[in-house]
C-alpha positions as CSV (number, residue, x, y, z in Angstrom):
1,X,13.2,-192.7,-20.1
2,X,12.6,-189.2,-19.9
3,X,9.7,-186.8,-19.0
4,X,7.8,-186.6,-21.8
5,X,7.4,-183.0,-23.0
6,X,3.9,-182.9,-24.2
7,X,3.0,-183.6,-20.5
8,X,4.3,-180.4,-19.2
9,X,1.5,-177.9,-19.5
10,X,0.3,-174.8,-17.6
11,X,-3.1,-173.7,-16.2
12,X,-5.3,-171.4,-17.5
13,X,-5.3,-169.6,-14.2
14,X,-7.2,-166.5,-13.7
15,X,-8.9,-166.8,-17.2
16,X,-12.4,-165.3,-17.2
17,X,-14.9,-167.1,-19.9
18,X,-14.8,-164.0,-22.0
19,X,-10.9,-164.5,-22.5
20,X,-10.3,-168.1,-22.2
21,X,-10.2,-169.2,-25.4
22,X,-7.6,-166.6,-27.0
23,X,-5.7,-167.4,-24.3
24,X,-5.8,-171.1,-24.9
25,X,-5.0,-170.3,-28.5
26,X,-1.8,-168.5,-27.1
27,X,-1.0,-171.3,-25.1
28,X,-0.9,-173.9,-27.8
29,X,1.1,-171.6,-29.9
30,X,3.6,-171.5,-27.3
31,X,4.1,-175.2,-27.7
32,X,2.1,-176.5,-24.6
33,X,0.3,-179.8,-25.5
34,X,-0.9,-180.4,-21.7
35,X,-3.1,-177.4,-20.1
36,X,-5.5,-177.0,-16.9
37,X,-9.0,-175.6,-16.7
38,X,-9.5,-173.7,-13.3
39,X,-12.5,-174.5,-11.2
40,X,-14.3,-171.1,-11.8
41,X,-15.5,-172.6,-15.3
42,X,-16.9,-175.7,-13.4
43,X,-18.5,-173.5,-11.1
44,X,-20.1,-171.2,-14.0
45,X,-20.8,-174.4,-16.1
46,X,-24.3,-174.9,-15.6
47,X,-25.2,-171.9,-16.8
48,X,-22.7,-172.1,-19.9
49,X,-24.5,-172.4,-23.3
50,X,-24.0,-175.5,-25.5
51,X,-22.5,-173.0,-28.0
52,X,-19.8,-172.1,-25.7
53,X,-19.0,-175.8,-24.5
54,X,-18.6,-176.6,-27.8
55,X,-16.4,-173.9,-28.8
56,X,-14.3,-174.7,-25.6
57,X,-14.1,-178.2,-26.6
58,X,-12.7,-177.2,-30.2
59,X,-10.2,-174.8,-28.5
60,X,-9.1,-177.7,-26.5
61,X,-8.2,-180.2,-29.2
62,X,-4.9,-178.9,-30.1
63,X,-3.8,-180.2,-26.4
64,X,-3.1,-183.7,-25.7
65,X,-3.7,-183.7,-22.2
66,X,-6.8,-181.9,-20.5
67,X,-7.2,-181.1,-16.3
68,X,-9.6,-179.4,-14.5
69,X,-8.6,-178.4,-11.3
70,X,-11.6,-177.4,-8.8
71,X,-9.7,-174.7,-6.8
72,X,-12.7,-173.4,-5.0
73,X,-14.9,-175.9,-4.6
74,X,-15.2,-176.5,-1.0
75,X,-17.6,-176.5,1.5
76,X,-17.8,-173.6,3.4
77,X,-14.8,-172.7,6.3
78,X,-17.4,-171.9,8.9
79,X,-19.2,-175.4,8.5
80,X,-18.7,-178.7,9.7
81,X,-19.5,-181.0,7.1
82,X,-22.9,-183.1,8.0
83,X,-22.4,-186.6,8.8
84,X,-23.0,-188.1,6.7
85,X,-22.0,-186.6,3.5
86,X,-24.4,-186.8,0.8
87,X,-24.2,-186.4,-3.1
88,X,-26.4,-183.0,-3.0
89,X,-24.0,-181.6,-0.4
90,X,-21.0,-182.3,-2.9
91,X,-22.9,-181.3,-5.8
92,X,-20.0,-178.5,-7.1
93,X,-17.9,-181.6,-7.1
94,X,-20.5,-183.6,-9.5
95,X,-20.7,-180.2,-11.8
96,X,-16.9,-180.5,-12.0
97,X,-16.7,-183.7,-13.3
98,X,-19.2,-183.4,-15.5
99,X,-18.0,-180.0,-16.9
100,X,-14.5,-182.1,-17.2
101,X,-16.1,-184.9,-19.2
102,X,-17.9,-182.3,-21.7
103,X,-14.7,-180.7,-22.4
104,X,-12.5,-184.0,-22.9
105,X,-10.4,-184.1,-20.0
106,X,-9.4,-187.0,-18.5
107,X,-8.4,-185.9,-14.8
108,X,-10.6,-183.9,-12.6
109,X,-8.8,-182.8,-9.3
110,X,-10.4,-181.2,-6.2
111,X,-9.3,-178.9,-3.5
112,X,-10.0,-180.6,-0.4
113,X,-13.4,-180.2,1.6
114,X,-13.4,-177.5,4.8
115,X,-12.6,-177.6,7.2
116,X,-8.7,-177.8,7.5
117,X,-8.6,-177.5,3.7
118,X,-5.1,-176.2,3.8
119,X,-3.7,-178.3,6.4
120,X,-4.1,-181.4,4.3
121,X,-2.9,-179.2,1.1
122,X,0.0,-178.1,3.1
123,X,1.4,-181.0,5.9
124,X,2.3,-184.2,5.1
125,X,0.1,-185.6,7.9
126,X,-2.5,-184.5,10.6
127,X,-3.7,-185.8,13.5
128,X,-7.7,-185.4,12.9
129,X,-8.5,-188.5,12.3
130,X,-12.6,-187.0,11.9
131,X,-11.3,-185.0,8.7
132,X,-9.3,-187.7,6.7
133,X,-12.3,-190.0,7.3
134,X,-14.7,-187.1,5.7
135,X,-12.6,-187.0,3.0
136,X,-12.5,-190.7,2.3
137,X,-16.4,-190.7,2.6
138,X,-16.6,-187.7,0.2
139,X,-14.3,-190.0,-2.3
140,X,-16.2,-193.1,-2.2
141,X,-19.2,-190.9,-3.0
142,X,-17.8,-189.1,-5.7
143,X,-15.8,-192.0,-7.4
144,X,-18.5,-194.0,-9.4
145,X,-19.7,-190.3,-11.2
146,X,-15.6,-189.8,-11.7
147,X,-15.4,-193.5,-13.2
148,X,-18.7,-193.1,-15.5
149,X,-17.2,-190.4,-17.1
150,X,-13.8,-191.8,-17.7
151,X,-12.2,-189.5,-15.6
152,X,-9.3,-190.1,-13.0
153,X,-10.2,-188.2,-10.0
154,X,-8.9,-186.8,-6.2
155,X,-8.2,-184.3,-3.8
156,X,-5.2,-182.1,-3.9
157,X,-3.8,-183.5,-0.3
158,X,-0.5,-184.7,0.9
159,X,-1.9,-187.1,3.5
160,X,-1.8,-190.3,2.1
161,X,-4.7,-192.0,4.4
162,X,-6.9,-190.7,2.0
163,X,-6.0,-192.1,-1.1
164,X,-4.7,-195.4,0.6
165,X,-8.1,-196.0,2.0
166,X,-10.2,-195.0,-0.8
167,X,-7.6,-197.5,-2.6
168,X,-9.2,-197.5,-6.3
169,X,-7.1,-197.1,-9.5
170,X,-9.6,-194.4,-10.6
171,X,-8.7,-192.1,-7.4
172,X,-5.5,-190.3,-6.8
173,X,-3.7,-187.1,-5.6
174,X,-2.8,-184.0,-7.4
175,X,0.7,-183.1,-5.6
176,X,2.1,-179.7,-5.5
177,X,5.3,-179.1,-5.3
178,X,5.5,-175.8,-4.7
179,X,3.1,-176.1,-1.9
180,X,5.0,-178.9,-0.4
181,X,7.6,-176.4,0.2
182,X,6.4,-173.0,1.2
183,X,5.8,-174.1,4.5
184,X,9.9,-174.6,5.3
185,X,11.9,-177.2,6.2
186,X,11.0,-179.7,8.5
187,X,13.1,-182.2,10.2
188,X,14.7,-184.1,9.5
189,X,15.5,-182.9,5.8
190,X,18.4,-180.5,5.0
191,X,16.6,-178.4,2.6
192,X,13.3,-178.0,0.6
193,X,14.6,-180.4,-2.1
194,X,15.2,-182.8,-0.1
195,X,12.0,-182.7,1.6
196,X,10.0,-182.3,-1.8
197,X,11.6,-185.1,-3.0
198,X,11.1,-187.3,-0.2
199,X,7.4,-187.0,0.3
200,X,7.2,-187.3,-4.0
201,X,8.8,-190.5,-3.2
202,X,6.8,-191.7,-1.1
203,X,3.6,-191.2,-2.5
204,X,4.3,-191.4,-6.4
205,X,2.0,-194.6,-6.9
206,X,-0.5,-192.5,-5.8
207,X,0.0,-189.3,-7.8
208,X,-2.0,-188.5,-11.1
209,X,-0.7,-184.8,-11.5
210,X,1.6,-182.6,-10.2
211,X,1.3,-178.4,-9.9
212,X,4.7,-177.2,-10.6
213,X,6.2,-173.9,-9.8
214,X,9.3,-172.2,-7.8
215,X,9.3,-171.3,-4.3
216,X,11.8,-168.0,-3.6
217,X,12.0,-165.9,-0.6
218,X,10.9,-162.5,-0.6
219,X,10.5,-160.2,2.5
220,X,11.4,-162.7,4.4
221,X,8.9,-165.0,3.9
222,X,8.8,-168.3,1.3
223,X,6.7,-167.5,-1.9
224,X,5.2,-170.2,-4.0
225,X,3.9,-169.9,-7.6
226,X,6.9,-168.3,-9.0
227,X,9.2,-168.6,-11.8
228,X,11.9,-171.4,-12.1
229,X,14.6,-168.8,-12.4
230,X,17.6,-168.1,-10.3
231,X,15.4,-166.8,-7.1
232,X,13.7,-170.5,-7.0
233,X,15.2,-172.5,-4.4
234,X,14.0,-175.9,-5.5
235,X,16.4,-178.1,-7.6
236,X,13.9,-179.4,-10.1
237,X,16.4,-181.3,-11.5
238,X,16.8,-183.9,-8.4
239,X,13.0,-183.9,-8.6
240,X,12.6,-184.8,-12.5
241,X,15.1,-187.4,-11.9
242,X,13.1,-189.1,-9.3
243,X,10.2,-188.9,-12.1
244,X,12.4,-190.3,-14.5
245,X,13.6,-193.1,-12.4
246,X,9.9,-194.3,-11.4
247,X,8.9,-193.7,-15.1
248,X,6.0,-190.9,-14.2
249,X,3.7,-190.3,-17.1
250,X,1.1,-188.0,-16.1
251,X,0.9,-184.2,-16.5
252,X,3.0,-181.6,-14.6
253,X,1.2,-178.3,-14.8
254,X,2.8,-175.0,-14.3
255,X,0.9,-172.8,-11.9
256,X,3.5,-170.3,-12.3
257,X,1.6,-166.8,-11.8
258,X,3.8,-164.3,-9.7
259,X,7.4,-162.8,-9.4
260,X,7.6,-162.0,-5.7
261,X,4.8,-160.4,-4.8
262,X,4.0,-158.9,-8.1
263,X,1.2,-160.7,-10.5
264,X,2.0,-161.7,-13.6
265,X,0.4,-160.5,-16.7
266,X,-1.1,-163.5,-18.9
267,X,1.8,-162.7,-21.8
268,X,4.6,-162.6,-19.0
269,X,3.0,-165.8,-17.4
270,X,3.1,-167.7,-20.7
271,X,6.9,-166.3,-21.1
272,X,7.9,-167.8,-17.5
273,X,6.1,-171.0,-18.3
274,X,8.4,-171.7,-21.4
275,X,11.4,-171.0,-19.9
276,X,10.3,-173.4,-16.9
277,X,9.3,-176.1,-19.7
278,X,12.9,-175.7,-21.2
279,X,14.5,-176.2,-17.6
280,X,12.3,-179.4,-17.0
281,X,13.0,-180.8,-20.3
282,X,16.6,-180.2,-20.0
283,X,17.0,-181.8,-16.3
């Protein structure tokens, strides 16, 4: 069994309401059957007209898999989440799930709560039990709403305690392969690929979606969201081999938006994602 090419897609990262529909048409025309809608549409969703939402759902019909990702749906960086968390404080997450349901998505994932958003997203484990507890509590509040809307939901997070403690088939994790690598190699791993491979192996039973992009050295630093070209330092052949071995069947969504420090125009991003899809499919 090999990765289903129809499950390899790209994010509509950077799109605005005025250009989302034509971008989706180009992505479909490029052969993608999986797509991710970014969070700015979820935040704006309560103000969308029924006509726009209907047109968006129709534009998504050529895609067999639609996901929604809350890239900015987090509690303010300078606030400690109240104890206990409540549904009103998490309203933006509920709006995201409603929007995902309205446009026919089957997976909705969220950036974590503040504080320590990036710690949870960029490290495999950290010592702040209170933050883990807050995410578990939030997940348990959100889970019934996701279930009612027939969604699989979860945080973009590497710390396994969140999904393990929620322990529900409707809750998983989004694993960002590039983010797992952009902070450098940690002991005892020999290289970035070995590190990402082992992190995925340990978590795969709880992963519902991957973000895929290259990591390259630029100006002395590791930069993520890069093409899967000769500058990419990750061996995706080994990673895809693991996914095939473990029969992973969820979506792999490209977040390829830069070359070095240059933001790619949309047309170039599509070309880079098409080339990356060909690499993954051949791995």
